[in-house]
C-alpha positions as CSV (number, residue, x, y, z in Angstrom):
1,M,0.0,0.0,0.0
2,I,1.5,3.3,-1.0
3,F,0.6,6.7,0.6
4,D,1.2,10.2,-0.7
5,Y,3.0,11.5,2.4
6,E,6.1,10.8,4.3
7,L,6.1,8.6,7.4
8,G,9.3,10.1,8.9
9,D,11.9,7.9,10.5
10,E,9.5,5.1,11.4
11,D,7.6,3.2,8.7
12,L,4.2,2.3,10.3
13,R,2.6,0.6,7.3
14,H,3.1,-2.8,9.0
15,L,0.5,-1.7,11.6
16,E,-2.3,-1.4,9.1
17,D,-4.7,-4.2,8.2
18,E,-4.1,-6.0,4.9
19,T,-7.8,-6.5,4.1
20,P,-9.7,-3.5,2.8
21,L,-13.2,-2.7,4.1
22,Q,-15.8,-4.5,2.0
23,A,-19.1,-2.8,1.5
24,G,-22.0,-5.1,2.2
25,E,-25.6,-5.1,1.0
26,G,-27.7,-3.6,3.7
27,V,-31.4,-3.0,4.3
28,A,-33.0,0.1,5.8
29,V,-34.4,0.1,9.3
30,S,-38.0,0.4,8.1
31,D,-37.5,-2.9,6.1
32,L,-36.2,-4.9,9.0
33,P,-38.4,-7.5,10.7
34,S,-39.4,-6.8,14.3
35,P,-38.5,-7.5,17.0
36,L,-34.8,-7.8,16.1
37,Y,-32.5,-8.9,18.9
38,V,-28.8,-8.7,19.3
39,L,-27.0,-11.9,20.5
40,K,-23.5,-12.4,21.6
41,A,-21.7,-15.7,21.2
42,Q,-19.4,-15.6,24.2
43,P,-16.7,-18.0,23.3
44,Y,-15.5,-16.0,20.3
45,N,-17.1,-12.7,21.3
46,E,-19.1,-12.2,18.1
47,S,-22.5,-10.5,17.9
48,Y,-25.4,-11.4,15.7
49,Y,-28.8,-9.9,14.8
50,A,-31.5,-12.5,15.3
51,L,-35.2,-13.1,15.0
52,Y,-37.5,-14.8,17.5
53,N,-41.3,-15.2,17.6
54,S,-41.7,-14.2,21.3
55,E,-40.2,-11.6,23.7
56,L,-36.7,-12.1,25.0
57,L,-35.1,-10.3,27.9
58,P,-31.5,-9.2,28.1
59,G,-29.3,-11.8,29.7
60,M,-31.3,-14.8,28.5
61,K,-29.5,-17.8,27.0
62,V,-30.7,-19.0,23.6
63,V,-29.6,-21.7,21.1
64,A,-28.9,-20.1,17.7
65,P,-26.7,-20.8,14.6
66,T,-23.4,-19.0,14.4
67,R,-20.9,-19.0,11.6
68,Y,-19.0,-21.8,13.3
69,G,-22.1,-23.9,14.1
70,K,-25.0,-24.1,16.6
71,D,-24.1,-22.6,19.9
72,I,-25.5,-21.0,23.1
73,C,-25.7,-17.2,22.9
74,T,-26.6,-14.4,25.3
75,V,-29.3,-12.0,24.5
76,L,-28.0,-8.4,24.7
77,G,-31.4,-6.8,24.0
78,Q,-33.5,-5.5,21.2
79,A,-31.9,-3.6,18.3
80,K,-33.9,-0.4,18.3
81,T,-31.9,1.5,15.7
82,P,-29.4,-0.9,14.0
83,G,-28.9,1.4,11.0
84,F,-28.0,-0.7,8.0
85,V,-27.8,-4.4,8.5
86,R,-26.5,-7.0,6.1
87,V,-29.3,-9.4,5.2
88,D,-26.9,-12.3,5.8
89,D,-26.2,-11.1,9.3
90,I,-29.8,-11.9,10.5
91,I,-30.2,-15.3,12.0
92,K,-33.1,-17.2,13.5
93,I,-33.1,-18.2,17.1
94,E,-33.9,-21.9,17.5
95,R,-35.1,-21.9,21.1
96,I,-34.5,-20.6,24.6
97,A,-31.8,-22.6,26.3
98,T,-33.0,-25.1,29.0
99,P,-31.3,-25.7,32.4
100,E,-29.9,-28.9,30.8
101,D,-28.4,-26.9,28.0
102,I,-26.7,-24.5,30.5
103,A,-25.3,-27.5,32.4
104,R,-23.9,-29.0,29.3
105,M,-22.3,-25.7,28.4
106,E,-20.6,-25.5,31.8
107,Q,-19.4,-29.1,31.4
108,D,-18.0,-28.3,27.9
109,A,-16.2,-25.2,29.4
110,E,-14.3,-27.5,31.8
111,K,-13.4,-29.9,29.0
112,E,-12.2,-27.0,26.8
113,T,-9.4,-26.2,29.4
114,A,-8.1,-29.8,29.2
115,A,-8.4,-29.7,25.3
116,Y,-6.4,-26.5,25.2
117,E,-3.6,-27.9,27.3
118,L,-3.4,-31.1,25.4
119,C,-3.3,-29.3,22.0
120,Q,-0.5,-27.0,23.4
121,E,1.5,-30.1,24.2
122,K,1.0,-31.5,20.7
123,I,2.0,-28.2,19.1
124,A,5.2,-28.2,21.0
125,F,5.8,-31.9,20.2
126,H,5.5,-31.2,16.4
127,K,7.4,-27.9,16.8
128,L,4.8,-26.0,14.8
129,P,5.2,-22.2,14.5
130,M,1.7,-21.3,15.8
131,K,0.2,-19.8,18.9
132,L,-3.0,-21.5,20.2
133,V,-5.6,-19.0,21.3
134,F,-8.4,-21.1,22.8
135,A,-10.4,-24.3,22.3
136,H,-14.2,-24.5,22.0
137,Y,-16.7,-27.4,22.0
138,L,-19.6,-26.7,19.7
139,F,-23.0,-27.2,21.2
140,E,-25.0,-30.2,20.1
141,E,-22.3,-31.1,17.6
142,P,-19.3,-33.5,18.0
143,K,-16.7,-31.0,17.0
144,I,-13.9,-29.0,18.7
145,L,-12.7,-25.7,17.3
146,F,-9.1,-24.7,17.9
147,F,-8.3,-21.1,17.2
148,F,-4.7,-20.1,16.6
149,T,-2.5,-17.3,15.2
150,A,0.6,-17.7,13.0
151,D,2.8,-15.5,10.9
152,S,2.3,-17.7,7.9
153,R,0.5,-20.8,6.7
154,V,1.0,-23.9,8.9
155,D,1.0,-27.5,7.9
156,F,-0.9,-29.0,10.8
157,R,-2.0,-32.3,9.3
158,C,-0.1,-34.4,11.7
159,L,-1.4,-32.3,14.6
160,V,-5.0,-32.9,13.4
161,K,-4.4,-36.7,13.2
162,D,-3.2,-36.7,16.8
163,L,-6.1,-34.7,18.0
164,V,-8.7,-36.9,16.2
165,A,-7.1,-40.0,17.6
166,I,-7.4,-38.6,21.2
167,F,-10.8,-36.9,21.1
168,K,-12.6,-39.3,18.7
169,M,-14.5,-36.4,17.1
170,R,-14.2,-33.8,14.4
171,I,-11.4,-31.4,14.8
172,E,-11.3,-27.9,13.1
173,L,-8.3,-25.6,13.3
174,R,-9.0,-22.0,12.4
175,Q,-6.2,-19.5,11.8
176,I,-7.2,-16.0,12.9
177,G,-5.5,-12.6,12.9
178,V,-3.9,-10.8,15.8
179,R,-6.9,-8.3,15.9
180,D,-9.3,-11.2,16.1
181,E,-7.2,-12.7,19.0
182,A,-7.5,-9.4,20.9
183,R,-11.3,-9.3,20.1
184,M,-11.8,-12.8,21.5
185,L,-9.6,-12.6,24.6
186,G,-10.0,-9.0,25.6
187,G,-7.5,-7.0,27.7
188,C,-6.6,-3.5,28.8
189,G,-5.9,-0.7,26.3
190,V,-3.5,2.2,26.6
191,C,-6.5,4.3,27.9
192,G,-6.9,1.9,30.9
193,R,-10.3,0.6,29.6
194,N,-11.3,-2.8,28.2
195,L,-10.2,-3.2,24.6
196,C,-12.8,-1.6,22.2
197,C,-12.8,-4.7,20.0
198,H,-13.8,-6.8,22.9
199,G,-16.0,-4.6,25.0
200,V,-17.5,-2.1,22.6
201,T,-17.9,-3.7,19.2
202,D,-16.7,-6.9,17.5
203,K,-17.2,-5.4,14.0
204,L,-13.6,-4.7,13.2
205,V,-13.0,-2.2,10.4
206,P,-9.6,-1.6,8.7
207,V,-7.7,1.3,10.3
208,S,-5.1,3.2,8.3
209,I,-2.1,5.5,9.1
210,K,-4.0,8.2,7.2
211,M,-6.6,8.3,10.0
212,A,-4.0,9.1,12.5
213,K,-2.3,11.7,10.3
214,D,-5.6,13.5,9.6
215,Q,-6.3,13.7,13.4
216,N,-2.8,15.3,13.9
217,L,-1.7,12.4,16.1
218,S,1.9,11.5,16.8
219,L,3.0,8.9,14.3
220,N,4.7,6.9,17.0
221,S,3.9,3.2,16.9
222,L,3.9,3.0,20.7
223,K,1.2,5.6,20.9
224,I,-1.1,4.7,18.1
225,S,-1.0,0.9,18.3
226,G,-2.8,-1.5,20.6
227,P,-1.7,-4.7,22.4
228,C,-2.4,-6.6,19.2
229,G,0.3,-4.8,17.4
230,R,-2.1,-3.1,15.0
231,L,-3.4,0.5,14.9
232,L,-5.9,1.4,17.6
233,C,-9.5,0.7,16.8
234,C,-10.5,4.1,18.2
235,L,-8.6,5.9,15.4
236,A,-11.7,5.1,13.3
237,Y,-14.2,6.5,15.7
238,E,-13.7,10.2,15.0
239,Y,-12.2,9.9,11.5
240,G,-15.5,10.7,9.9
241,F,-15.9,13.9,11.8
242,Y,-12.4,15.0,10.9
243,K,-12.9,14.1,7.3
244,E,-16.1,16.2,7.0
245,A,-14.9,19.1,9.1
246,R,-11.7,19.5,7.0
247,K,-13.9,20.1,3.9
248,L,-15.2,23.3,5.5
249,M,-11.8,24.8,6.2
250,P,-8.5,25.5,4.4
251,Q,-5.9,22.8,4.7
252,E,-2.3,23.2,5.7
253,G,-0.3,24.8,3.0
254,A,-3.2,26.8,1.6
255,R,-2.3,30.4,0.6
256,I,-4.9,33.1,1.3
257,A,-4.8,36.8,0.5
258,Y,-5.6,39.1,3.4
259,D,-4.6,42.6,4.6
260,G,-2.6,43.4,1.5
261,T,-0.4,40.3,1.7
262,V,-0.6,36.5,1.4
263,F,-0.9,34.2,4.4
264,K,-0.1,30.5,4.5
265,V,-2.0,28.1,6.7
266,I,0.6,26.3,8.9
267,E,-1.6,24.6,11.4
268,V,-5.2,23.3,11.5
269,N,-6.9,22.5,14.8
270,V,-10.0,20.6,13.8
271,P,-11.6,20.0,17.2
272,A,-11.2,23.7,18.2
273,G,-12.1,24.9,14.7
274,K,-9.1,27.2,14.6
275,L,-6.3,27.9,12.1
276,K,-2.8,29.4,12.4
277,L,-1.4,31.4,9.5
278,V,1.8,33.1,8.7
279,S,2.3,35.9,6.1
280,D,5.1,36.4,3.6
281,D,6.3,39.3,5.7
282,G,6.6,37.2,8.9
283,R,3.3,38.1,10.7
284,F,1.3,35.4,12.5
285,M,-2.5,35.2,12.8
286,D,-4.9,32.9,14.7
287,T,-8.4,32.8,13.4
288,L,-11.6,30.7,13.4
289,A,-12.3,28.3,10.6
290,S,-15.8,29.7,10.4
291,Q,-14.4,33.0,9.1
292,F,-13.3,31.3,5.8
293,V,-15.4,30.7,2.8
294,Q,-14.7,29.2,-0.6
295,E,-15.4,31.3,-3.7
296,D,-14.6,30.2,-7.2
297,G,-12.3,27.5,-5.8
298,R,-10.4,29.9,-3.6
299,W,-10.5,30.4,0.2
300,I,-11.1,34.0,1.4
301,I,-11.6,35.5,4.8
302,R,-15.2,36.8,5.0
303,M,-14.9,38.5,8.4
304,P,-12.2,40.5,10.1
305,A,-9.7,38.0,11.7
306,S,-7.6,38.7,14.8
307,D,-5.0,41.3,14.1
308,P,-1.8,39.8,12.6
309,V,1.2,40.0,14.9
């Protein structure tokens, strides 16, 4: 990926996501069925929009299909204003989980710990370059999912044979990215709060260096990257505001005629809505972005600015 600006001494492109954001087909809120519930599949921390023919309360456990198979999910509540939702994201809840279902889920959780430890031993035995994240027994299906991260593709055929021989059931190994690992496991961010990808939203969107640059953030990898080693998810939260606000004000480098001379914009403070300019004769001026207007493709000052100094 190539950018039209300099990164300075530190090249931060390795912090970006490799996969671009894909636009999905959505439907308007008025066209969505009602009531629409939001479910969370706890093991892999994924949320789903779901339908059910009776009322559900937050915290209830239900049996529903996920992208990995049938599982027990937690009801987060009704989706009042979901915005645009992909049609494929809406699933149908099979039923409310019974006490027997909950007991089985708890038993599976205990077995997952043992399965994780055993798989770790086999990975070490085969000297595979992979990091096991966690193991999960699918509900009502004889299959164990093992999630792992790796820097490249891993030939784990021998590992799968060993695991099948031990557990006597279907084994599925899924390679995930480092951001997915952080989303699933959670942790503490540089802000001191729970990681956004785990506690706020599991819908990961690509984050780019351009987002940090447009927000005038320090291009220091230690300051703009999270525990996963990728750019902070929160860089995308305010990017839309910065992008729209910058359209209404001159950008750095713009040259504007005022008071008999030409001023150059040297600093743009988007949150404060202020700009700092310097003239050809060495005078400085601080002014509000609202005092600028574009006419015939050029920026002009429509109100008296603060006196140049």
